[in-house]
C-alpha positions in Angstrom: -9.1 187.9 1.1 -5.8 187.0 3.1 -4.7 183.2 4.3 -3.9 182.4 8.7 -3.4 179.9 10.9 -5.5 180.9 13.5 -6.0 178.0 16.6 -4.8 175.3 14.9 -7.3 175.7 12.0 -6.6 177.7 8.4 -8.7 180.2 8.6 -10.3 182.5 5.8 -10.3 186.0 5.9 -11.9 188.4 3.8 -10.8 192.2 2.8 -11.4 194.5 0.2 -14.5 191.8 -1.6 -11.3 189.1 -3.0 -11.4 185.6 -1.2 -8.5 183.0 -0.9 -8.7 179.5 -0.6 -6.5 177.5 2.2 -5.3 173.9 2.3 -2.3 173.2 4.7 -0.6 170.4 2.6 2.8 169.3 4.6 1.8 166.2 6.2 -0.7 163.5 5.8 -1.2 161.8 2.7 -8.0 157.2 -5.3 -7.8 154.3 -6.6 -5.9 152.3 -8.7 -4.5 154.4 -11.3 -4.2 152.6 -14.6 -2.4 155.7 -15.6 1.3 154.7 -18.0 4.1 155.0 -15.1 1.8 155.3 -11.9 4.3 155.4 -8.9 4.7 153.1 -6.5 6.2 153.8 -2.5 9.3 154.3 -3.3 9.1 157.3 -6.3 8.6 159.1 -3.6 10.6 158.0 -1.0 10.3 156.0 2.0 6.3 155.6 2.7 5.2 155.7 6.5 1.6 156.0 7.9 1.0 159.2 10.7 -1.2 158.6 13.9 -4.1 158.5 11.8 -3.5 156.0 9.2 -2.8 157.9 6.5 0.1 157.8 4.1 3.3 160.0 4.2 5.9 160.3 2.0 9.0 162.4 2.2 9.4 164.0 -1.2 7.1 164.4 -4.2 6.6 161.4 -6.3 9.8 161.5 -9.2 8.1 162.6 -12.7 6.2 159.4 -14.4 3.3 160.5 -16.6 4.1 161.6 -20.0 2.7 166.1 -20.2 1.9 165.0 -24.2 -1.2 162.3 -23.1 -4.5 163.6 -22.0 -5.2 162.6 -18.4 -8.6 161.6 -16.8 -9.4 161.4 -13.6 -12.6 160.4 -11.9 -13.6 160.7 -8.0 -16.1 157.8 -7.2 -17.8 159.4 -4.2 -21.1 158.6 -2.1 -22.9 161.5 -4.2 -22.3 160.2 -7.6 -18.9 160.2 -9.7 -17.4 163.4 -10.9 -15.0 163.0 -13.8 -12.0 165.8 -14.4 -9.9 166.7 -17.8 -6.8 167.0 -16.4 -3.7 169.4 -18.1 -0.9 167.7 -17.9 0.7 169.9 -20.2 0.4 173.2 -18.0 0.5 171.6 -14.7 2.3 168.6 -15.0 3.6 168.1 -11.1 -0.1 167.9 -10.1 -1.3 166.1 -12.4 2.0 163.5 -11.2 1.2 163.6 -7.8 -2.6 162.6 -8.7 -1.3 160.2 -10.9 0.7 158.6 -8.0 -1.6 159.0 -4.5 -4.5 157.6 -6.9 -2.3 154.7 -7.2 -1.7 154.3 -3.3 -5.2 154.7 -2.6 -4.6 157.6 -0.5 -7.7 159.5 -0.7 -9.9 155.8 -0.7 -12.4 156.1 2.5 -11.6 160.4 3.0 -14.4 163.0 3.3 -14.7 166.3 1.4 -14.1 168.8 4.6 -15.0 172.0 3.3 -18.2 173.8 1.3 -18.3 177.0 0.3 -21.4 178.7 -1.0 -21.1 182.3 -1.2 -21.6 184.3 -4.3 -17.4 184.9 -4.8 -16.6 181.5 -3.7 -18.7 178.5 -5.1 -16.3 175.2 -4.6 -15.9 171.7 -2.6 -12.4 171.0 -1.2 -10.8 167.8 -0.4 -8.3 166.0 -0.2 -6.9 165.8 3.6 -6.6 162.2 3.6 -7.4 161.7 7.5 -11.5 164.1 7.2 -13.6 161.2 8.2 -17.3 160.4 8.5 -17.3 162.5 12.0 -15.9 166.3 10.9 -13.2 167.1 13.8 -10.5 170.1 14.4 -7.6 168.8 12.4 -9.6 168.3 8.8 -7.8 170.9 6.3 -4.0 169.9 8.0 -3.2 167.1 6.5 -1.7 166.4 3.2 0.9 163.7 1.9 3.9 164.7 3.4 5.4 166.3 0.1 4.6 169.7 -1.5 4.9 170.7 -5.1 5.5 173.6 -7.2 2.7 176.5 -8.0 1.9 175.8 -11.7 0.1 177.4 -14.3 -1.0 180.4 -12.8 -0.2 183.0 -15.6 -4.1 185.0 -15.9 -5.2 181.9 -14.3 -9.2 182.3 -13.4 -11.2 180.4 -11.7 -15.1 179.7 -13.6 -17.6 176.9 -12.3 -16.1 173.8 -13.5 -12.4 174.5 -12.3 -10.3 172.2 -10.4 -7.4 173.5 -8.3 -5.1 172.2 -5.6 -5.5 173.9 -2.5 -2.0 175.1 -0.5 -1.2 177.5 2.6 0.6 180.0 0.4 3.1 179.8 -2.5 4.3 176.3 -3.6 2.8 174.3 -1.1 0.9 172.3 -2.8 -0.3 168.7 -1.5 -2.9 166.2 -1.7 -5.9 169.1 -1.4 -7.9 170.3 -3.9 -11.1 172.1 -5.0 -13.5 171.4 -7.0 -15.4 174.8 -8.2 -19.5 175.2 -9.3 -19.9 178.8 -9.5 -17.7 181.5 -11.1 -15.3 182.6 -7.8 -13.8 185.4 -7.4 -9.9 183.9 -6.6 -6.7 185.3 -7.5 -3.8 183.7 -9.3 -2.4 181.7 -6.6 -4.1 178.2 -6.5 -2.9 176.3 -9.7 -5.4 175.0 -11.4 -5.0 171.4 -13.1 -8.5 170.2 -14.7 -11.7 171.0 -15.7 -15.1 168.9 -14.6 -15.9 167.2 -17.6 -18.8 165.4 -16.2 -20.5 165.8 -12.6 -21.5 169.3 -12.1 -25.2 167.9 -10.8 -23.1 166.4 -7.7 -21.8 169.7 -6.9 -25.5 171.1 -7.3 -27.2 168.4 -4.7 -24.2 169.2 -2.4 -24.3 172.8 -2.3 -28.2 172.8 -2.5 -27.4 170.9 0.9 -25.8 173.6 2.9 -22.9 173.9 5.7 -23.5 171.8 8.7 -21.9 174.7 11.1 -20.6 177.0 9.2 -17.5 178.5 10.4 -16.3 182.6 10.8 -15.3 182.9 7.3 -19.4 181.1 6.4 -17.3 177.5 5.0 -17.2 174.3 6.7 -18.4 170.9 6.0 -21.1 170.1 3.6 -24.6 168.9 5.4 -25.2 166.3 2.5 -21.4 164.4 3.3 -19.2 163.2 0.4 -16.9 160.7 0.9 -14.1 159.7 -1.6 -14.9 155.8 -2.4 -11.9 155.9 -4.9 -10.2 158.2 -7.2 -8.5 156.5 -10.7 -6.5 158.3 -13.1 -6.1 156.9 -16.7 -4.1 158.1 -19.2 -4.7 157.9 -23.1 
């Protein structure tokens, strides 16, 4: 599969049985983090509000996490909590970014905008701060305004329970991520930064409801809505 931008939306095109995942991470913007070194707006340059009301920063936040510590992220969703053990040692930039964005309440009130239930790609994609309760054409095109580098790709696989960054090409990570609920056939091009330790039942429930209006690639908004009410990141 390859990724292309068509009609203003990221589209996934099937080819040779390989799957790809995309999410624009160039613009746009959880609940306050209790992790050590949570960043303020100045850590990533000046913040601004996009037309959508989402926060945006001009550069990646300064590194404030300790890669030697364990970090846990909890997605407090409208369908139940999903707990993720984050790998700060192998994906420090990703973990640091989520720590920062969580402290800014960046994800609060946004909706997971993309579900795939196909045999080769079983995932729920979230992280566009402008994706609201009502679907719109620009869902999946927004992020925090900054991008950061790929990490942890050597030999990367995406079994059930993996949490990884969606992207729009190499080194375009922003705020969009996906939660894998069934073993997925993806090229090692999406930074895996965590593992779901609790809440797989939430994803199974959402998947059971199917996709409300599938696009050409068979993915789309989940029929069962998933709102990120808040996100928290803690260090131990």
